[in-house]
N, CA, C and O atoms as a DFTB+ gen file, in Angstrom:
244 C
 N C O
     1  1     -31.094      -5.981      10.661
     2  2     -29.809      -5.680      10.051
     3  2     -29.232      -6.977       9.501
     4  3     -29.262      -8.017      10.159
     5  1     -28.713      -6.897       8.296
     6  2     -28.101      -8.077       7.689
     7  2     -26.734      -8.350       8.301
     8  3     -26.131      -7.474       8.921
     9  1     -26.260      -9.570       8.118
    10  2     -24.964      -9.963       8.695
    11  2     -23.837      -9.155       8.071
    12  3     -22.927      -8.726       8.781
    13  1     -23.876      -8.934       6.743
    14  2     -22.812      -8.179       6.087
    15  2     -22.743      -6.755       6.622
    16  3     -21.653      -6.223       6.831
    17  1     -23.904      -6.131       6.847
    18  2     -23.919      -4.782       7.408
    19  2     -23.329      -4.777       8.809
    20  3     -22.615      -3.844       9.179
    21  1     -23.621      -5.811       9.591
    22  2     -23.092      -5.897      10.947
    23  2     -21.575      -6.046      10.925
    24  3     -20.882      -5.460      11.757
    25  1     -21.051      -6.828       9.974
    26  2     -19.596      -6.997       9.878
    27  2     -18.935      -5.682       9.459
    28  3     -17.884      -5.319       9.987
    29  1     -19.552      -4.967       8.506
    30  2     -18.958      -3.713       8.021
    31  2     -18.984      -2.621       9.076
    32  3     -18.224      -1.657       8.983
    33  1     -19.839      -2.752      10.071
    34  2     -19.887      -1.761      11.138
    35  2     -19.122      -2.189      12.384
    36  3     -19.102      -1.465      13.379
    37  1     -18.492      -3.363      12.337
    38  2     -17.759      -3.825      13.512
    39  2     -16.488      -2.995      13.708
    40  3     -15.991      -2.359      12.778
    41  1     -15.992      -3.018      14.909
    42  2     -14.810      -2.235      15.255
    43  2     -13.579      -2.693      14.460
    44  3     -12.785      -1.864      14.016
    45  1     -13.421      -4.016      14.281
    46  2     -12.271      -4.535      13.542
    47  2     -12.316      -4.112      12.085
    48  3     -11.291      -3.731      11.519
    49  1     -13.487      -4.174      11.470
    50  2     -13.603      -3.800      10.059
    51  2     -13.337      -2.313       9.869
    52  3     -12.658      -1.930       8.916
    53  1     -13.855      -1.474      10.749
    54  2     -13.632      -0.035      10.636
    55  2     -12.171       0.322      10.876
    56  3     -11.673       1.289      10.299
    57  1     -11.475      -0.443      11.719
    58  2     -10.065      -0.180      11.989
    59  2      -9.198      -0.556      10.804
    60  3      -8.224       0.135      10.508
    61  1      -9.539      -1.645      10.117
    62  2      -8.753      -2.087       8.960
    63  2      -9.685      -2.753       7.952
    64  3      -9.879      -3.967       8.006
    65  1     -10.266      -1.977       7.029
    66  2     -11.251      -2.518       6.096
    67  2     -10.671      -3.467       5.052
    68  3     -11.433      -4.126       4.346
    69  1      -9.356      -3.557       4.934
    70  2      -8.723      -4.418       3.932
    71  2      -8.298      -5.767       4.513
    72  3      -7.424      -6.429       3.954
    73  1      -8.892      -6.171       5.600
    74  2      -8.437      -7.378       6.279
    75  2      -8.670      -8.650       5.477
    76  3      -8.026      -9.664       5.747
    77  1      -9.554      -8.629       4.517
    78  2      -9.817      -9.823       3.716
    79  2      -9.070      -9.814       2.390
    80  3      -9.263     -10.710       1.569
    81  1      -8.217      -8.813       2.166
    82  2      -7.438      -8.710       0.934
    83  2      -5.958      -8.901       1.262
    84  3      -5.509      -8.576       2.361
    85  1      -5.212      -9.426       0.304
    86  2      -3.771      -9.539       0.519
    87  2      -3.126      -8.181       0.282
    88  3      -3.688      -7.325      -0.402
    89  1      -1.952      -7.997       0.848
    90  2      -1.230      -6.735       0.703
    91  2      -0.899      -6.465      -0.759
    92  3      -0.954      -5.323      -1.215
    93  1      -0.556      -7.522      -1.491
    94  2      -0.240      -7.393      -2.910
    95  2      -1.459      -6.917      -3.701
    96  3      -1.323      -6.090      -4.603
    97  1      -2.639      -7.427      -3.377
    98  2      -3.858      -6.996      -4.064
    99  2      -4.180      -5.531      -3.790
   100  3      -4.674      -4.826      -4.670
   101  1      -3.903      -5.078      -2.584
   102  2      -4.129      -3.673      -2.251
   103  2      -3.196      -2.788      -3.066
   104  3      -3.616      -1.746      -3.569
   105  1      -1.926      -3.193      -3.204
   106  2      -0.971      -2.410      -3.994
   107  2      -1.367      -2.374      -5.464
   108  3      -1.219      -1.343      -6.120
   109  1      -1.868      -3.491      -5.988
   110  2      -2.326      -3.522      -7.379
   111  2      -3.514      -2.595      -7.572
   112  3      -3.582      -1.870      -8.565
   113  1      -4.440      -2.613      -6.643
   114  2      -5.637      -1.786      -6.756
   115  2      -5.286      -0.292      -6.717
   116  3      -5.910       0.510      -7.411
   117  1      -4.308       0.073      -5.920
   118  2      -3.892       1.472      -5.787
   119  2      -2.923       1.909      -6.889
   120  3      -2.541       3.077      -6.962
   121  1      -2.527       0.950      -7.755
   122  2      -1.579       1.207      -8.844
   123  2      -0.287       1.822      -8.307
   124  3       0.205       2.829      -8.817
   125  1       0.243       1.189      -7.269
   126  2       1.460       1.658      -6.622
   127  2       2.684       1.316      -7.463
   128  3       2.683       0.338      -8.210
   129  1       3.726       2.129      -7.332
   130  2       4.983       1.893      -8.036
   131  2       5.713       0.738      -7.348
   132  3       5.850       0.717      -6.125
   133  1       6.170      -0.205      -8.137
   134  2       6.898      -1.362      -7.627
   135  2       8.348      -0.954      -7.398
   136  3       9.073      -0.678      -8.354
   137  1       8.776      -0.914      -6.138
   138  2      10.129      -0.470      -5.800
   139  2      11.116      -1.621      -5.661
   140  3      12.270      -1.397      -5.295
   141  1      10.690      -2.843      -5.944
   142  2      11.614      -3.973      -5.856
   143  2      12.613      -3.862      -7.001
   144  3      12.233      -3.909      -8.171
   145  1      13.886      -3.715      -6.663
   146  2      14.976      -3.542      -7.639
   147  2      14.710      -2.362      -8.569
   148  3      15.110      -2.387      -9.733
   149  1      14.035      -1.327      -8.062
   150  2      13.666      -0.180      -8.880
   151  2      13.736       1.102      -8.044
   152  3      12.818       1.921      -8.100
   153  1      14.807       1.286      -7.274
   154  2      14.886       2.484      -6.453
   155  2      16.335       2.925      -6.286
   156  3      17.272       2.147      -6.461
   157  1      16.481       4.189      -5.943
   158  2      17.780       4.696      -5.518
   159  2      17.551       5.585      -4.306
   160  3      16.454       6.104      -4.101
   161  1      18.587       5.752      -3.516
   162  2      18.479       6.464      -2.247
   163  2      19.237       7.777      -2.349
   164  3      20.380       7.815      -2.804
   165  1      18.583       8.858      -1.919
   166  2      19.197      10.180      -1.892
   167  2      19.348      10.582      -0.433
   168  3      18.365      10.660       0.304
   169  1      20.587      10.836      -0.020
   170  2      20.848      11.281       1.345
   171  2      20.553      12.769       1.431
   172  3      21.120      13.559       0.676
   173  1      19.677      13.157       2.338
   174  2      19.294      14.561       2.479
   175  2      20.248      15.337       3.380
   176  3      20.155      16.561       3.473
   177  1      21.157      14.641       4.040
   178  2      22.178      15.302       4.835
   179  2      21.733      15.688       6.236
   180  3      22.523      16.257       6.990
   181  1      20.512      15.402       6.602
   182  2      20.034      15.760       7.933
   183  2      19.583      14.525       8.716
   184  3      18.788      14.624       9.651
   185  1      20.097      13.372       8.323
   186  2      19.730      12.135       8.990
   187  2      18.577      11.415       8.314
   188  3      18.202      10.319       8.730
   189  1      18.014      12.013       7.282
   190  2      16.916      11.399       6.549
   191  2      17.359      11.057       5.136
   192  3      18.308      11.638       4.609
   193  1      16.669      10.119       4.542
   194  2      16.965       9.716       3.172
   195  2      15.663       9.631       2.389
   196  3      14.619       9.297       2.948
   197  1      15.724       9.930       1.103
   198  2      14.595       9.746       0.195
   199  2      14.814       8.478      -0.603
   200  3      15.913       8.230      -1.100
   201  1      13.775       7.679      -0.726
   202  2      13.809       6.493      -1.570
   203  2      12.971       6.835      -2.795
   204  3      11.754       6.987      -2.695
   205  1      13.618       6.955      -3.945
   206  2      12.951       7.378      -5.166
   207  2      12.986       6.266      -6.206
   208  3      13.968       5.528      -6.297
   209  1      11.912       6.142      -6.996
   210  2      11.897       5.101      -8.028
   211  2      12.754       5.490      -9.224
   212  3      12.859       6.670      -9.559
   213  1      13.363       4.503      -9.866
   214  2      14.112       4.729     -11.100
   215  2      13.129       4.845     -12.253
   216  3      13.212       5.778     -13.052
   217  1      12.199       3.904     -12.343
   218  2      11.203       3.891     -13.412
   219  2       9.822       4.019     -12.784
   220  3       9.346       3.078     -12.151
   221  1       9.167       5.175     -12.950
   222  2       7.853       5.399     -12.345
   223  2       6.735       4.690     -13.071
   224  3       5.611       4.637     -12.572
   225  1       7.019       4.144     -14.237
   226  2       5.987       3.427     -14.990
   227  2       5.892       1.958     -14.585
   228  3       4.978       1.257     -15.020
   229  1       6.820       1.486     -13.764
   230  2       6.792       0.090     -13.312
   231  2       5.820      -0.015     -12.134
   232  3       6.146       0.369     -11.011
   233  1       4.628      -0.538     -12.407
   234  2       3.562      -0.639     -11.406
   235  2       3.304      -2.104     -11.071
   236  3       3.726      -2.999     -11.803
   237  1       2.614      -2.341      -9.971
   238  2       2.202      -3.690      -9.623
   239  2       1.157      -4.161     -10.617
   240  3       0.246      -3.412     -10.970
   241  1       1.288      -5.407     -11.073
   242  2       0.337      -5.963     -12.037
   243  2      -0.336      -7.170     -11.466
   244  3      -1.174      -7.782     -12.129
């Protein structure tokens, strides 16, 4: 078995396969909506709130 295969089958890698990537890179790869200064809050009246984007086209680049 090669070393890379052994690392990919380790318990730590299977628990969190993105451990060698930054959080920002993961968001870019998933094309997530950037909510920094781009959200508004809707009170649902039952103790919960929705955080919704203002501009859904603003993605991480």
